[in-house]
Each structure stands twice: as C-alpha cells, then as structure tokens.
C-alpha positions, 0 to 999 in steps of 0.5 A, a space after each residue: 560509486 559511479 552511476 550505472 546507466 542500466 540501473 538508472 534506466 530500469 529505475 526510471 521505468 519502475 518509477 513510471 510503473 509505480 505511479 501507474 499503479 495509483 494513476 489510473 490503476 488504483 483509481 479505477 480499481 476503487 471506482 468500479 467498486 463504489 456506487 455510480 454517484 461516487 465514482 469521480 469522488 474516489 478518482 479525485 481522492 487518488 489524483 489529489 493525494 498524488 499531487 499533494 504527496 509529491 509536493 510534501 515529499 520534496 518539502 521534507 518527507 523525503 529528507 525525514 525518511 532518508 537523511 540523518 543518522 537518527 534511529 527514529 527519524 531523519 533530519 532536514 538536510 535534503 529538504 527541497 533537494 537543495 543539495 543538488 540531487 542531480 549530481 549526488 549518488 545513491 548506490 549506483 543511481 543519481 539521487 534524483 532518480 532514487 528520490 523519484 522512485 521513492 516518491 511514487 511509494 509515498 504517493 500510493 500509500 496514503 491513496 490506499 487508505 481511500 478505500 476505507 472511507 469512500 462515499 462518505 468523507 469530506 474532501 477537505 478531510 482527505 487532503 488534511 489527513 493525507 498530508 499530516 499522515 505522510 509526516 506522522 506515519 509514513 516518513 518515520 516508518 520509512 526511516 526505520 526500515 529503509 532509511 537506516 533507522 533502528 529496524 534496519 539496524 536489527 536487519 528487518 526484512 521488508 523488500 518493497 513495503 510490507 511494513 512501510 506501505 501495507 501495514 501502515 496503510 492497512 491499520 490506518 484504514 481500519 482506524 479511519 473507517 471506524 472514525 468516519 463511521 459506516 455507510 448508510 445501510 451498512 452492512 445489509 442494504 448496500 448496492 453492489 459494485 457499479 462496474 466490476 469491469 472497471 475494477 478488473 481493468 484497475 486490478 490489471 494495471 496494479 498487477 503490471 505496476 507491481 513489477 516496478 514496485 517490487 522489481 524496482 526495489 532491487 534498485 538495480 537491473 540485476 538478478 534480484 530484480 528478476 527474482 522479485 518480479 517472478 515471485 510477485 507474478 506467481 504469488 498474484 497468480 496463485 492468490 487469484 485462483 485460491 480466492 476464486 476456488 474459495 468462492 466457488 466452493 462457498 457460493 457455487 460460482 467464482 466472481 470476477 471481483 473476488 478473483 482480482 481481489 485475490 490477485 491484489 491480496 497475493 501482491 500485497 502478501 509477497 511485497 515484503 518478501 519478493 526479493 528474498 524468496 524463490 519462485 516456490 516461495 511466491 506460490 506459498 505466499 500467494 496461497 497463504 495470502 488469499 486464505 488468510 485475507 479472505 478470512 480477514 474480510 469476514 472478520 472485519 465486516 461481520 465480526 468487528 462490524 467496521 465498514 472498511 468499505 473496500 477491504 484495505 485492512 483485510 487485503 493490504 494490511 493483513 497481506 503485508 503483515 503475513 508476508 512480513 512474518 513468512 519471509 523469515 521462513 521462506 528466505 531460508 536457502 533450504 526453501 530456495 530463498 536468499 538467506 539471512 544477514 550475518 548473525 541471523 537465522 530463522 528464529 532470530 529473523 522471525 523475532 525481528 519481523 514480529 517486533 517490526 509488525 507490532 511496533 509499526 501497527 501500534 505506531 500507525 494505529 495510535 498516530 492515526 487515531 489521534 489524527 482522526 479525533 483531532 480532525 473530527 473535532 475541528 474540520 470534521 470527517 464525515 460529509 453531510 447526510 444530504 451530500 452523501 445521499 446526493 452522491 459526492 460526485 455532484 455535491 462535492 465536485 459538481 460533476 457526474 461520471 455518467 451524464 444522460 
C-alpha cells in the first residue's frame, strides 16, 4: 500500500501530542498534587521513564508488540528497526512514523503508574521496575490487542488503550502502592496538594494531548479520527462537570482539583471507545466515568486503605475498564456507534470485552506483584525514612523546586 502524505502528517502531529501528554502534561499534573519537597522527584520520574521507555521500545519492546504471528507475544524480527523501517509501510504510513506514534504510548503508560508511589519510592526502583514492566506487561498486552494476538482474533474493541494503557497501568499502580506502603501520616495527616494551579495546567495539557492519543489511533486523517476527537472532548467535558457537581452536593463547593480529576476520568473512560461511539456515546461515557471513578476513589482510599496516592487505579484503571465494557453497548448503530465486526453482536461483544478485562487485569496484577516482591527483596522499593522526611527532591536529586 502506498504511503499517504496526509495520514503521515497527521500521525506525526499526533505523535508530538501524545509525548506532550507525558512531558510536560503528566509531569505537571502529578507535581502539583504532591508536597513541595517532592515536586522535582515526580517530574524526574516522568522524564527518566520517557527516556528509558523510548530506548527499550527500539531494543525489543516494539518488535515483541507488533511483529510475528504468535497469539501471546511477538518476535524480535523488528529489533532495533534493522529491517529499514524508513521504507517499510504499515497501512498508509511509513513504519518509522507508526513506530514513533506507538512509542509515545509506551512512554506514557509506565509513567502513569508513578502517581501510585510518589514521595516514598527509590529512584533506582522506579527505573528497574519501569523497564521490566514494559516487557512483562505492556508488550504482551499490546500484542494481544493491537499486534494481531489472540484478543485481536476475538475482535476485542480497544480503540486507543482502555486495556493496553489504562487497565494495565491502573492495576499495576494498585499493586505497587500496596507493595511500597503508604505515605507517612496516611490517611489522616497528609498535606493538601501544594500547587493546584500546576495540576490544572497539566490537566489542560493532557486534554489537548488526548486529541492525538485518541484521534491519532485512527492511523489516518479521516472521519474516524474526527469522530474520536469529538467523542473524547465531550466525554471530558461531561465528566468534569459531573465530578464538580458531586463535590458541590457533598461538600457545598466544587474544587478545581476535583473538576480536572473528573476531566481525566472522562478521558480515560472514553479512550477504548472513542472511535467506535458517536457524540452522545461520549457524553454517556463521561457521565458514567465520573460517577464510577469517584466511588472507586472512595473505595480504594477508605475501604481498602491502599495509598494509591494520586488515584491511578481509581481514575485510569477503573475508567479504562468501564469504557472497555460500555463500548459493547454504545458501539451499536442504534446508539449512534460504528457497529461491530462481522459475526458479532452486542452480547458476543460484551463477552469478549469482559474476557479481555479479566485476563488483562490478572496478567498485569500477577506480573506486577512478582516484579514488586523481587525488587523489594533485592534492590528495595521504599526510600529511607530520613530521605522521605527531608523530601526526595534534595535527598535523591540534590535540587529544590523552589529556592529561597
């Protein structure tokens, strides 16, 4: 198939937008939510993971995700792009462009997990965990869903990463938060977010970058990309308002942090469905995402008492899982959706979606638990108490976010 210049230009732009989500979007979003003595440590985690994941994507992770005919994992035929990806074609795109676009997904997914263990983890543990996690969790699930693996053969619907990105990262975050242990003073004596304005700026960057995340997943400059973009925007808008109204009703005032948390919940929830649903489907997903994710935050923090510090599982994990299930209903042409693959109907599709959720969550949880326990027994996960007390900015990196 010949390379399409318009499609190539759009995916090049979308690649930049998705990287923009991590750097600086996610870094600022997370940094605003922690205490001032840990701002740079969170940002450093995001930058370091972006660097590490990019190199590992070239050195095997891309090939394991997108090459070979195996149902469970790819092969190493595309290791290092030694096969001349400049002239190879994926659909109507140069493979080098497809490689770059998918690389930005591999960057942001382990970076999302950072929010679960901020302010108390060793930097060395973050690097080792993130690198191993990319091969043990992300690459296999990516191959199952997008690389021609067994879930793709069952016609699973995951447009831009409800399973591949949000379910894997969310479940892994919950496991890591449990393994590292809670922050000192959790849950009663924690300081509030040190800079909600920084969090809002980061959330705005995430929202803009999500246009490339979901719209770019069409892999073409066409109506599917436009439909995904509109559904994404409407889901975020609806979810932000719903979360704000929940807080308004419960506490008498809506918070800015709550508003943007709702926006991100809506973005996560619409991600697997964005190219398969209509505009009203986006609104439904946004409302459902806020309602369910808000309750999930309460469950994790107050019932399970797990210090998933920045609500990665409750917002990203639960949102991605919810959207993955609801797409089976909202993709119906009767609901304004794009319909199903040949031989599929709503009931069969829901069964496939549920199977994908269960297997992805189990794989992610077990693999992450093994990784966490192995690291805890060798390198160690938690920073020393005196380093945590001083703040990881100074104790680990020798810098301060704010100098007198």
